[in-house]
DRENDO-1510 file (C-alpha; in Angstrom, 1 decimal, always signed):
<recs>
REC; n; res; u; v; w
REC; 1; MET; +142.6; +114.3; +98.8 .
REC; 2; ALA; +141.9; +117.1; +101.2 .
REC; 3; ARG; +143.2; +116.6; +104.8 .
REC; 4; LYS; +140.6; +116.0; +107.4 .
REC; 5; GLU; +141.0; +115.9; +111.2 .
REC; 6; PHE; +139.1; +113.5; +113.3 .
REC; 7; ASN; +139.1; +114.0; +117.1 .
REC; 8; ASP; +138.0; +111.4; +119.6 .
REC; 9; VAL; +137.1; +109.0; +116.9 .
REC; 10; ASP; +137.2; +105.2; +117.6 .
REC; 11; ILE; +138.2; +103.5; +114.3 .
REC; 12; ARG; +137.8; +99.8; +114.1 .
REC; 13; VAL; +139.5; +98.0; +111.2 .
REC; 14; GLU; +138.6; +94.5; +110.1 .
REC; 15; PHE; +141.4; +92.8; +108.1 .
REC; 16; ASN; +142.6; +89.3; +107.2 .
REC; 17; GLU; +146.2; +88.1; +107.5 .
REC; 18; THR; +147.6; +87.6; +104.1 .
REC; 19; ALA; +148.6; +84.1; +103.0 .
REC; 20; ASN; +152.2; +85.0; +102.5 .
REC; 21; ARG; +154.6; +87.8; +103.4 .
REC; 22; GLN; +154.2; +90.8; +101.1 .
REC; 23; GLN; +155.7; +94.2; +101.1 .
REC; 24; ILE; +153.4; +97.0; +102.0 .
REC; 25; SER; +152.8; +99.4; +99.2 .
REC; 26; SER; +151.8; +103.0; +98.9 .
REC; 27; GLY; +148.1; +103.2; +98.1 .
REC; 28; ASP; +147.1; +100.0; +100.1 .
REC; 29; ASN; +143.9; +100.5; +102.1 .
REC; 30; VAL; +144.1; +100.1; +105.9 .
REC; 31; ASN; +142.8; +96.6; +106.1 .
REC; 32; THR; +145.2; +95.4; +103.4 .
REC; 33; LEU; +148.1; +97.1; +105.2 .
REC; 34; PHE; +147.3; +95.4; +108.5 .
REC; 35; GLY; +146.8; +92.1; +106.8 .
REC; 36; LYS; +150.3; +92.3; +105.4 .
REC; 37; ILE; +151.9; +93.5; +108.7 .
REC; 38; ARG; +150.1; +90.7; +110.6 .
REC; 39; LYS; +151.7; +88.1; +108.3 .
REC; 40; TRP; +155.2; +89.5; +109.0 .
REC; 41; LEU; +154.6; +89.5; +112.8 .
REC; 42; SER; +153.1; +86.0; +112.8 .
REC; 43; ASP; +156.2; +84.6; +111.0 .
REC; 44; LEU; +158.6; +86.0; +113.6 .
REC; 45; LYS; +160.1; +83.3; +116.1 .
REC; 46; PRO; +160.8; +83.7; +119.8 .
REC; 47; VAL; +164.5; +84.5; +119.2 .
REC; 48; ALA; +163.4; +87.7; +117.5 .
REC; 49; PHE; +162.2; +89.0; +120.8 .
REC; 50; SER; +164.6; +87.2; +123.3 .
REC; 51; GLY; +167.8; +87.4; +121.3 .
REC; 52; LYS; +168.9; +84.1; +122.8 .
REC; 53; TYR; +170.9; +81.5; +120.8 .
REC; 54; SER; +169.0; +78.8; +122.7 .
REC; 55; ASP; +165.7; +80.0; +121.1 .
REC; 56; LEU; +167.0; +79.3; +117.7 .
REC; 57; ALA; +164.9; +76.5; +116.1 .
REC; 58; GLU; +167.7; +75.2; +113.8 .
REC; 59; LYS; +171.1; +75.9; +115.4 .
REC; 60; ALA; +174.2; +76.1; +113.1 .
REC; 61; THR; +177.1; +73.6; +113.7 .
REC; 62; ALA; +180.8; +74.4; +113.7 .
REC; 63; GLN; +181.1; +72.5; +110.5 .
REC; 64; ASP; +178.4; +74.7; +109.0 .
REC; 65; VAL; +180.5; +77.8; +109.5 .
REC; 66; GLY; +183.9; +76.2; +108.9 .
REC; 67; ALA; +184.9; +76.2; +112.6 .
REC; 68; LEU; +185.9; +73.5; +115.1 .
REC; 69; PRO; +183.3; +72.2; +117.6 .
REC; 70; VAL; +184.0; +72.9; +121.4 .
REC; 71; ASN; +184.8; +69.2; +121.9 .
REC; 72; GLY; +187.5; +69.3; +119.2 .
REC; 73; GLY; +187.7; +68.1; +115.7 .
REC; 74; THR; +189.5; +68.5; +112.4 .
REC; 75; LEU; +190.0; +71.7; +110.5 .
REC; 76; GLU; +189.6; +70.9; +106.8 .
REC; 77; SER; +190.4; +73.5; +104.3 .
REC; 78; ASN; +192.3; +74.0; +101.0 .
REC; 79; ALA; +193.1; +77.5; +101.9 .
REC; 80; GLU; +196.6; +78.7; +102.6 .
REC; 81; PRO; +197.1; +79.2; +105.5 .
REC; 82; GLN; +194.4; +77.1; +107.1 .
REC; 83; LEU; +194.6; +79.2; +110.3 .
REC; 84; SER; +195.8; +82.8; +110.8 .
REC; 85; LEU; +196.2; +84.7; +114.1 .
REC; 86; LYS; +196.2; +88.5; +113.5 .
REC; 87; ARG; +196.6; +91.1; +116.2 .
REC; 88; LYS; +195.5; +94.7; +115.7 .
REC; 89; SER; +198.1; +96.5; +117.8 .
REC; 90; GLN; +201.6; +98.0; +117.7 .
REC; 91; ASN; +202.9; +94.9; +119.5 .
REC; 92; PHE; +204.6; +92.8; +116.9 .
REC; 93; SER; +203.4; +89.4; +118.2 .
REC; 94; ALA; +200.4; +87.1; +118.2 .
REC; 95; LEU; +199.5; +84.7; +121.0 .
REC; 96; LEU; +197.7; +81.3; +121.2 .
REC; 97; ASN; +196.9; +79.9; +124.6 .
REC; 98; PHE; +196.2; +76.3; +125.6 .
REC; 99; GLU; +194.3; +75.8; +128.8 .
REC; 100; ASN; +191.9; +73.4; +130.6 .
REC; 101; GLU; +189.0; +74.1; +132.9 .
REC; 102; SER; +191.3; +74.9; +135.9 .
REC; 103; ARG; +194.2; +77.0; +134.5 .
REC; 104; LYS; +196.2; +78.1; +131.5 .
REC; 105; LEU; +198.9; +75.7; +130.4 .
REC; 106; ILE; +200.9; +76.6; +127.3 .
REC; 107; GLN; +201.2; +79.7; +125.3 .
REC; 108; ALA; +202.5; +79.8; +121.7 .
REC; 109; LYS; +203.8; +83.1; +120.5 .
REC; 110; GLY; +204.9; +84.4; +117.2 .
REC; 111; GLY; +206.5; +87.8; +116.6 .
REC; 112; LEU; +209.5; +89.9; +115.8 .
REC; 113; GLU; +212.7; +89.7; +118.0 .
REC; 114; ASN; +212.7; +92.4; +120.6 .
REC; 115; ASN; +209.4; +93.7; +119.1 .
REC; 116; ASP; +211.5; +95.4; +116.5 .
REC; 117; PRO; +210.0; +95.6; +113.0 .
REC; 118; GLU; +213.5; +95.4; +111.5 .
REC; 119; ARG; +214.4; +92.1; +113.3 .
REC; 120; GLU; +213.7; +88.5; +112.2 .
REC; 121; SER; +210.6; +86.6; +113.1 .
REC; 122; TYR; +210.5; +84.1; +115.9 .
REC; 123; PHE; +208.3; +81.4; +117.4 .
REC; 124; SER; +208.2; +80.6; +121.2 .
REC; 125; LEU; +206.5; +78.3; +123.6 .
REC; 126; TYR; +205.9; +79.3; +127.2 .
REC; 127; ASP; +204.9; +77.3; +130.2 .
REC; 128; LEU; +202.1; +79.3; +131.8 .
REC; 129; ASP; +201.8; +76.7; +134.6 .
REC; 130; ALA; +205.5; +76.9; +135.7 .
REC; 131; ASP; +204.5; +79.0; +138.8 .
REC; 132; LYS; +201.7; +77.1; +140.5 .
REC; 133; ASN; +201.2; +80.0; +143.0 .
REC; 134; GLY; +199.6; +82.1; +140.2 .
REC; 135; SER; +202.0; +84.9; +140.0 .
REC; 136; GLY; +201.8; +84.8; +136.2 .
REC; 137; ARG; +205.5; +84.1; +135.6 .
REC; 138; LEU; +206.1; +82.9; +132.0 .
REC; 139; LEU; +208.8; +80.2; +131.6 .
REC; 140; GLU; +210.1; +80.1; +128.0 .
REC; 141; LEU; +210.5; +76.5; +126.8 .
REC; 142; LEU; +211.4; +76.9; +123.2 .
REC; 143; HIS; +212.6; +79.8; +121.1 .
REC; 144; ILE; +213.2; +79.5; +117.3 .
REC; 145; SER; +214.2; +82.1; +114.8 .
REC; 146; GLN; +216.5; +82.5; +111.8 .
REC; 147; ASN; +219.5; +82.8; +114.1 .
REC; 148; LEU; +218.4; +81.2; +117.3 .
REC; 149; ARG; +217.5; +77.6; +118.3 .
REC; 150; ASN; +217.1; +77.4; +122.1 .
REC; 151; ILE; +215.4; +75.0; +124.4 .
REC; 152; TYR; +214.9; +75.0; +128.2 .
REC; 153; ASP; +217.2; +72.8; +130.2 .
REC; 154; SER; +215.7; +71.8; +133.6 .
REC; 155; THR; +219.1; +70.7; +135.0 .
REC; 156; THR; +220.7; +74.1; +134.7 .
REC; 157; LYS; +217.4; +76.0; +134.6 .
REC; 158; SER; +218.4; +78.0; +131.6 .
REC; 159; MET; +218.0; +78.0; +127.8 .
REC; 160; LYS; +220.4; +75.9; +125.8 .
REC; 161; LYS; +221.2; +75.9; +122.1 .
REC; 162; ILE; +219.7; +73.1; +120.0 .
REC; 163; LEU; +222.4; +71.5; +117.9 .
REC; 164; VAL; +221.6; +70.5; +114.3 .
REC; 165; GLU; +223.4; +68.6; +111.6 .
REC; 166; GLY; +226.9; +70.1; +111.2 .
REC; 167; GLU; +226.9; +71.2; +114.8 .
REC; 168; ALA; +226.4; +67.8; +116.5 .
REC; 169; LEU; +227.4; +64.3; +115.6 .
REC; 170; SER; +224.9; +61.9; +114.1 .
REC; 171; VAL; +224.2; +58.5; +115.5 .
REC; 172; THR; +226.5; +57.0; +112.8 .
REC; 173; GLY; +229.4; +59.3; +113.8 .
REC; 174; GLY; +231.0; +62.2; +112.1 .
REC; 175; THR; +233.1; +65.3; +112.7 .
REC; 176; ILE; +232.5; +68.3; +114.9 .
REC; 177; GLN; +233.4; +71.4; +112.9 .
REC; 178; ALA; +233.5; +74.8; +114.4 .
REC; 179; ASN; +235.7; +77.9; +114.9 .
REC; 180; ALA; +234.8; +78.0; +118.6 .
REC; 181; SER; +237.4; +77.0; +121.3 .
REC; 182; PRO; +236.8; +74.7; +122.9 .
REC; 183; LEU; +234.8; +72.6; +120.4 .
REC; 184; LEU; +233.1; +70.5; +123.1 .
REC; 185; VAL; +232.2; +71.4; +126.7 .
REC; 186; LEU; +231.0; +68.8; +129.2 .
REC; 187; LYS; +229.4; +70.5; +132.2 .
REC; 188; ARG; +227.8; +68.8; +135.2 .
REC; 189; ILE; +226.6; +70.0; +138.6 .
REC; 190; GLY; +228.9; +68.3; +141.1 .
REC; 191; GLN; +232.5; +67.3; +141.5 .
REC; 192; TYR; +232.8; +64.7; +138.7 .
REC; 193; VAL; +232.4; +65.1; +134.9 .
REC; 194; SER; +232.8; +62.0; +132.7 .
REC; 195; MET; +232.3; +60.6; +129.2 .
REC; 196; ASP; +231.7; +56.9; +128.5 .
REC; 197; PHE; +232.7; +54.9; +125.4 .
REC; 198; GLU; +230.7; +51.8; +124.6 .
REC; 199; ASN; +229.8; +49.4; +121.8 .
REC; 200; ASN; +227.3; +46.6; +121.4 .
REC; 201; PHE; +229.0; +44.7; +124.2 .
REC; 202; GLY; +228.4; +47.4; +126.8 .
REC; 203; LYS; +230.5; +50.1; +128.4 .
REC; 204; LEU; +234.3; +49.9; +127.8 .
REC; 205; ILE; +236.2; +53.1; +128.8 .
REC; 206; ARG; +235.3; +56.1; +130.9 .
REC; 207; VAL; +237.2; +59.4; +130.6 .
REC; 208; GLY; +236.6; +61.7; +133.6 .
REC; 209; VAL; +237.7; +64.8; +135.4 .
REC; 210; THR; +237.1; +65.4; +139.1 .
REC; 211; LYS; +237.8; +68.3; +141.4 .
REC; 212; ALA; +237.1; +67.6; +145.1 .
REC; 213; SER; +236.9; +71.2; +146.3 .
REC; 214; GLU; +237.5; +74.8; +145.2 .
REC; 215; GLU; +241.0; +74.6; +146.5 .
REC; 216; ALA; +241.9; +71.1; +145.1 .
REC; 217; ASN; +243.6; +70.5; +141.8 .
REC; 218; SER; +241.8; +68.9; +138.9 .
REC; 219; GLU; +242.4; +65.2; +138.3 .
REC; 220; PHE; +242.1; +63.6; +134.9 .
REC; 221; HIS; +241.7; +59.8; +134.6 .
REC; 222; VAL; +240.8; +57.0; +132.2 .
REC; 223; SER; +239.0; +54.0; +133.7 .
REC; 224; ASP; +238.2; +50.5; +132.5 .
REC; 225; VAL; +234.4; +50.0; +133.1 .
REC; 226; LYS; +233.9; +46.6; +131.5 .
REC; 227; GLY; +232.9; +45.3; +134.9 .
REC; 228; GLY; +230.4; +48.1; +135.5 .
REC; 229; THR; +230.9; +51.6; +136.8 .
REC; 230; ASP; +230.9; +50.4; +140.4 .
REC; 231; ASN; +234.0; +48.2; +139.7 .
REC; 232; ALA; +235.8; +50.8; +137.5 .
REC; 233; TYR; +239.6; +50.2; +137.3 .
REC; 234; TYR; +241.8; +53.3; +136.9 .
REC; 235; LEU; +244.1; +52.8; +133.9 .
REC; 236; PHE; +245.7; +56.3; +133.9 .
REC; 237; ILE; +245.6; +59.2; +136.3 .
REC; 238; ILE; +247.2; +62.6; +135.8 .
REC; 239; LYS; +247.1; +65.7; +138.0 .
REC; 240; LYS; +249.3; +68.6; +139.0 .
REC; 241; GLU; +251.0; +66.4; +141.6 .
REC; 242; GLY; +252.0; +63.8; +139.1 .
REC; 243; ALA; +250.8; +60.9; +136.9 .
REC; 244; ARG; +250.2; +57.2; +137.4 .
REC; 245; ILE; +249.7; +54.3; +134.9 .
REC; 246; ASN; +248.1; +51.0; +136.1 .
REC; 247; SER; +248.7; +48.0; +134.0 .
REC; 248; ASP; +248.6; +44.2; +134.2 .
REC; 249; THR; +251.2; +43.8; +131.5 .
REC; 250; ARG; +254.9; +44.8; +131.2 .
REC; 251; HIS; +254.0; +47.3; +128.6 .
REC; 252; SER; +252.5; +49.9; +130.9 .
REC; 253; LEU; +253.4; +52.7; +128.5 .
REC; 254; VAL; +254.2; +52.5; +124.8 .
REC; 255; LEU; +255.6; +55.4; +122.7 .
REC; 256; ASN; +255.3; +54.8; +119.0 .
REC; 257; ASN; +256.8; +57.0; +116.2 .
REC; 258; SER; +255.6; +55.5; +112.9 .
REC; 259; ASN; +257.5; +58.1; +110.8 .
REC; 260; ALA; +260.7; +56.2; +111.0 .
REC; 261; ASP; +262.0; +57.4; +107.6 .
REC; 262; LYS; +262.1; +61.0; +108.8 .
REC; 263; THR; +263.2; +60.7; +112.4 .
REC; 264; SER; +265.6; +58.5; +114.2 .
REC; 265; SER; +264.3; +58.6; +117.8 .
REC; 266; VAL; +261.3; +58.6; +120.1 .
REC; 267; ASP; +261.7; +61.1; +122.9 .
REC; 268; ILE; +260.3; +61.9; +126.3 .
REC; 269; CYS; +260.9; +65.5; +127.3 .
REC; 270; PHE; +261.1; +66.8; +130.9 .
REC; 271; ARG; +260.3; +70.5; +131.5 .
REC; 272; LEU; +260.6; +72.7; +134.5 .
REC; 273; SER; +258.8; +76.1; +134.5 .
REC; 274; GLY; +258.2; +75.6; +130.8 .
REC; 275; LYS; +261.9; +75.0; +130.0 .
REC; 276; GLU; +263.2; +71.7; +128.6 .
REC; 277; VAL; +265.9; +70.3; +130.9 .
REC; 278; ASN; +266.2; +66.6; +129.9 .
REC; 279; GLN; +265.2; +64.0; +127.3 .
REC; 280; ILE; +265.0; +60.3; +127.2 .
REC; 281; CYS; +265.6; +59.2; +123.6 .
REC; 282; ALA; +265.2; +55.8; +122.0 .
REC; 283; THR; +266.8; +55.5; +118.5 .
REC; 284; ASN; +266.1; +53.3; +115.6 .
REC; 285; THR; +269.4; +51.5; +116.3 .
REC; 286; SER; +268.0; +50.2; +119.6 .
REC; 287; GLU; +270.1; +52.6; +121.6 .
REC; 288; ILE; +268.6; +54.6; +124.5 .
REC; 289; PHE; +270.2; +57.6; +126.0 .
REC; 290; PHE; +269.5; +60.3; +128.6 .
REC; 291; TRP; +270.2; +63.8; +127.1 .
REC; 292; ASP; +271.1; +67.0; +129.1 .
REC; 293; SER; +269.1; +69.6; +127.2 .
REC; 294; THR; +270.6; +72.4; +129.2 .
REC; 295; ASN; +274.3; +71.6; +128.5 .
REC; 296; GLN; +273.6; +69.8; +125.2 .
REC; 297; HIS; +275.4; +66.5; +125.8 .
REC; 298; SER; +274.5; +62.9; +126.6 .
REC; 299; LEU; +274.5; +61.8; +130.2 .
REC; 300; PHE; +274.0; +58.1; +129.7 .
REC; 301; ALA; +273.8; +55.8; +126.7 .
REC; 302; VAL; +273.1; +52.1; +126.5 .
REC; 303; SER; +272.6; +49.5; +123.8 .
REC; 304; GLU; +273.4; +45.8; +123.2 .
REC; 305; SER; +277.0; +46.7; +122.7 .
REC; 306; LYS; +277.4; +50.0; +124.6 .
REC; 307; ARG; +277.2; +51.0; +128.2 .
REC; 308; GLN; +278.5; +54.6; +128.7 .
REC; 309; ILE; +278.1; +57.3; +131.3 .
REC; 310; TYR; +279.1; +60.9; +131.4 .
REC; 311; ASP; +282.3; +61.6; +133.3 .
REC; 312; TYR; +282.4; +65.2; +134.5 .
REC; 313; LYS; +286.2; +65.0; +134.9 .
REC; 314; THR; +287.0; +64.1; +131.3 .
REC; 315; LYS; +283.9; +65.9; +130.0 .
REC; 316; GLY; +282.9; +62.8; +127.9 .
REC; 317; LEU; +281.3; +59.4; +128.0 .
REC; 318; GLN; +283.2; +56.6; +129.7 .
REC; 319; GLU; +282.5; +52.9; +129.6 .
REC; 320; VAL; +280.5; +51.4; +132.5 .
REC; 321; ILE; +281.9; +48.3; +134.1 .
REC; 322; THR; +279.4; +45.7; +135.3 .
REC; 323; LYS; +279.8; +42.7; +137.5 .
REC; 324; ASN; +280.1; +40.4; +134.5 .
REC; 325; ASP; +282.8; +42.6; +133.1 .
REC; 326; LEU; +284.9; +41.8; +136.2 .
REC; 327; LYS; +284.7; +38.0; +135.8 .
REC; 328; PHE; +284.9; +35.5; +133.0 .
REC; 329; GLN; +281.5; +34.0; +132.2 .
REC; 330; PRO; +280.9; +30.4; +131.1 .
REC; 331; GLY; +281.5; +30.1; +127.4 .
REC; 332; GLU; +283.7; +33.1; +127.3 .
REC; 333; THR; +287.2; +32.8; +125.8 .
REC; 334; TYR; +290.5; +34.6; +126.1 .
REC; 335; LYS; +293.1; +34.5; +123.4 .
REC; 336; MET; +296.8; +35.0; +124.0 .
REC; 337; ALA; +299.0; +36.8; +121.4 .
REC; 338; GLY; +301.7; +34.6; +119.9 .
REC; 339; ASP; +304.6; +37.0; +120.6 .
REC; 340; ILE; +304.3; +37.5; +124.3 .
REC; 341; PRO; +306.7; +35.3; +126.3 .
REC; 342; LEU; +305.5; +34.0; +129.7 .
REC; 343; PRO; +307.9; +33.0; +132.4 .
REC; 344; GLY; +307.8; +29.4; +133.7 .
REC; 345; TYR; +309.9; +26.6; +135.1 .
REC; 346; LEU; +310.7; +22.9; +134.7 .
REC; 347; THR; +310.1; +20.8; +137.7 .
REC; 348; THR; +312.6; +18.6; +139.6 .
REC; 349; ALA; +311.5; +15.5; +137.7 .
REC; 350; SER; +311.8; +17.5; +134.5 .
REC; 351; THR; +308.4; +16.1; +133.3 .
REC; 352; THR; +306.2; +19.1; +133.9 .
REC; 353; VAL; +306.5; +22.7; +132.8 .
REC; 354; PHE; +304.5; +25.3; +134.7 .
REC; 355; PHE; +303.8; +28.9; +133.6 .
REC; 356; THR; +301.3; +31.6; +134.8 .
REC; 357; ILE; +299.1; +34.0; +132.9 .
REC; 358; ALA; +297.7; +37.2; +134.4 .
REC; 359; LEU; +294.1; +37.4; +133.2 .
REC; 360; PRO; +292.4; +40.8; +132.6 .
REC; 361; LYS; +289.6; +39.8; +135.0 .
REC; 362; SER; +288.8; +37.2; +137.6 .
REC; 363; ALA; +288.1; +33.6; +136.7 .
REC; 364; GLN; +287.5; +32.4; +140.3 .
REC; 365; GLY; +285.0; +29.6; +140.4 .
REC; 366; ARG; +285.3; +28.8; +136.7 .
REC; 367; THR; +287.1; +25.9; +135.1 .
REC; 368; ALA; +289.4; +26.4; +132.1 .
REC; 369; SER; +290.9; +24.5; +129.2 .
REC; 370; VAL; +293.6; +25.5; +126.7 .
REC; 371; SER; +294.0; +24.9; +123.0 .
REC; 372; GLY; +296.2; +26.0; +120.2 .
REC; 373; ASN; +300.0; +26.0; +119.6 .
REC; 374; PHE; +302.9; +26.8; +122.0 .
REC; 375; ARG; +306.7; +26.8; +122.3 .
REC; 376; ILE; +309.0; +26.3; +125.3 .
REC; 377; ARG; +312.3; +28.1; +125.1 .
REC; 378; LYS; +315.5; +27.7; +127.2 .
REC; 379; ASP; +318.8; +29.7; +126.8 .
REC; 380; GLY; +318.1; +30.6; +123.1 .
REC; 381; GLY; +317.0; +27.0; +122.3 .
REC; 382; TYR; +313.7; +25.2; +122.3 .
REC; 383; LEU; +312.6; +22.4; +124.6 .
REC; 384; VAL; +309.4; +22.3; +122.4 .
REC; 385; ASN; +309.5; +24.2; +119.1 .
REC; 386; ASP; +306.1; +23.8; +117.6 .
REC; 387; GLY; +303.8; +22.0; +120.1 .
REC; 388; THR; +300.0; +21.6; +120.1 .
REC; 389; PHE; +298.1; +21.4; +123.3 .
REC; 390; SER; +296.1; +18.5; +121.9 .
REC; 391; ASP; +299.3; +16.5; +121.6 .
REC; 392; TYR; +300.1; +17.1; +125.3 .
REC; 393; ASN; +298.4; +16.7; +128.6 .
REC; 394; SER; +297.6; +20.0; +130.3 .
REC; 395; ASN; +296.0; +21.2; +133.6 .
REC; 396; CYS; +294.7; +24.7; +134.5 .
REC; 397; TYR; +294.6; +26.1; +138.0 .
REC; 398; ILE; +292.7; +29.4; +138.8 .
REC; 399; LEU; +293.3; +31.8; +141.6 .
REC; 400; GLU; +291.2; +35.0; +141.0 .
REC; 401; ASN; +292.7; +36.5; +137.9 .
REC; 402; LEU; +295.8; +34.3; +137.8 .
REC; 403; LEU; +295.8; +31.2; +135.6 .
REC; 404; ARG; +298.5; +28.6; +136.1 .
REC; 405; ILE; +299.0; +26.0; +133.3 .
REC; 406; ALA; +300.9; +22.7; +133.6 .
REC; 407; ILE; +302.1; +21.0; +130.4 .
REC; 408; MET; +303.2; +17.3; +130.4 .
REC; 409; LYS; +304.1; +14.8; +127.7 .
REC; 410; LYS; +301.5; +12.1; +127.2 .
REC; 411; ASP; +304.2; +9.3; +127.6 .
REC; 412; GLY; +305.5; +10.9; +130.8 .
REC; 413; SER; +309.0; +11.4; +129.5 .
REC; 414; VAL; +311.2; +14.4; +130.5 .
REC; 415; PHE; +311.6; +17.7; +128.6 .
REC; 416; SER; +315.3; +17.9; +129.5 .
REC; 417; THR; +318.1; +16.2; +131.4 .
REC; 418; GLU; +318.2; +19.3; +133.5 .
REC; 419; ASN; +315.7; +20.2; +136.2 .
REC; 420; ASN; +314.5; +23.1; +138.3 .
REC; 421; ILE; +315.4; +25.5; +135.5 .
REC; 422; ILE; +313.7; +28.7; +134.2 .
REC; 423; VAL; +311.9; +28.5; +130.8 .
REC; 424; MET; +309.8; +30.9; +128.7 .
REC; 425; VAL; +306.5; +29.9; +127.1 .
REC; 426; ASP; +304.8; +31.6; +124.2 .
REC; 427; GLY; +302.4; +30.9; +121.3 .
REC; 428; GLY; +298.9; +31.7; +120.0 .
REC; 429; PHE; +296.6; +29.7; +122.2 .
REC; 430; THR; +293.1; +30.2; +123.4 .
REC; 431; ILE; +291.7; +29.7; +127.0 .
REC; 432; SER; +288.1; +28.6; +127.3 .
REC; 433; PHE; +286.1; +29.0; +130.5 .
REC; 434; SER; +283.2; +27.0; +131.8 .
</recs>
């Protein structure tokens, strides 16, 4: 068709809107073209011109697009993972903030330690609301990675390690195993640090350490807290100045060595400036002795049958004499040897023979009786050759360590026709004290 030019021509086209949307085609006449275009324009909604979400006739819900509604809900999906946070930057971390209408609260962060691509991954929680003045300070509350498990401690205002099984004891008990020294550290802000032991009946024992000031020495003590901590009773106190044991029984301190087959004593050692100077030893033969570790000899030894003390003059142990050793005790006996003659005399009436024994210790205040055999000799002969004290009357008189014995015949007869004569008495007889 040849091209024609029309100038200043008013063209009026009559057309009818098509019944449905159709694509315009090459060769359509003018009225057909405008009918098709009119149908497309008629079907457009207000949002096509306003661009506003509110002008949508049928708005999509969060569930329609697989998202959570603004008022919360449940994210349901079989995909792995259900939610991914991906950050397009060189910063090796991703953030998730939790906030309300007034301010940000918590931030969850996942990334690489020290932002280093060669390091392990970590997960952290931060308190965005820690500084209410709005300076934007982040307070780390939790930090977990392959090698770290830390949580914020409000008491010390620092991160502390989270202990897991193998590092901490379970509620049923167990063993702390570590190569660290010390294995356990108790730390408290203040002068006093303690640890309580209790069972189903309540608190039993408290072990504590106190230090009153920077200059003061530390004090370690064990307390009975059965009556409550306000009525704690110190059982044991030890500090640099010394130690004290409080007890309601006579066994204030018991040292026990159960390995009796391999050792013969239980020892208490005394040291000065790290050097052992003395020992107190108790043996399995019920002997206790004080040992001079410097000079390597015993200073004092005592048992049921031994009382000895070191004598610096003789350089050895000597027997210790007690008050009872100096005086005969009730029930004690003294036996005379049969071959020791004792001087005596026959009285004027010739009916009584007196002789005196020098005792090895005092018998003052005691009473005595004599038993056994005796002989009375005079000038190579015998007034009594084989007498028995039970066949005669006898009296004993005591003056300190001297014992005077009187012997009389039971019928009162004389021993000799002579009187006031010297005689000798001997025999194996026994003196009993009461």
